[in-house]
N, C-alpha and C positions, 0 to 999 in steps of 0.2 A: 504494500500500500504506500502510495506517495501523497504527501500533503503539500500543497503549494501556498502555504500561509506566509505572510511577511511578519518577521519578528523585529519590531522597531526598537531602537536604542532608547533606554529610559523606561521601558515598560517591561517589568519582570515577567518571566514566563517559566513555568515548570511543566514539562511535558512527560507523561508516562504512558505506557502501553494500555491497551484495552484488555478485557478479560480478567480472569482470576489473578494472574500474576501482576497485571497492571493495577488492579485494585489494592493488592498488598503493597506494591511499591508506592502508590499514592498515599496510603496510610502511613508508611514509613517516612515519606517526605513530609507529611503533615506533622508527625511527631517530632521530626528533626527541627522543623520551624518553631513549633510550640515549645520545644525544650530550651530554646534560647532564653525564655523567660521563666522557666520552671526547673529548678535544680533536681527535684525528685524525678521528674519525667526524664531529664537528661541522664540520671543514674540508671534508670530502668532501661533506657534506650541503649546505654553502654553495655549493660548486662545482656540484653537481647542480642546485640551484635557479637559479643563474645561467644554466646551459645551458638549462634549461626556459624561462626568460624570453626568451633569445635565440631559441629555436625559435618561441615565440609571436609575437615581434616579426616574424620572417621570414614566418610564416604570415599575419600581419595585413597586411604589406606586399604580399603576393601577392594579397590580397583587394581591397585599395583601389586 
């Protein structure tokens, strides 16, 4: 799919995919933005990312 939108300077834009993966990424992006003002949310986001990294490492170990 190709999109021919113009992204103008000075107008912030955050683009994510559609579907289940896109919805998850949109939620992660929203949490990342909101965590700028909420230290508890920032800590939870950090823990979530660490857990995601561990899951990827375990999956990688299973492949190799």
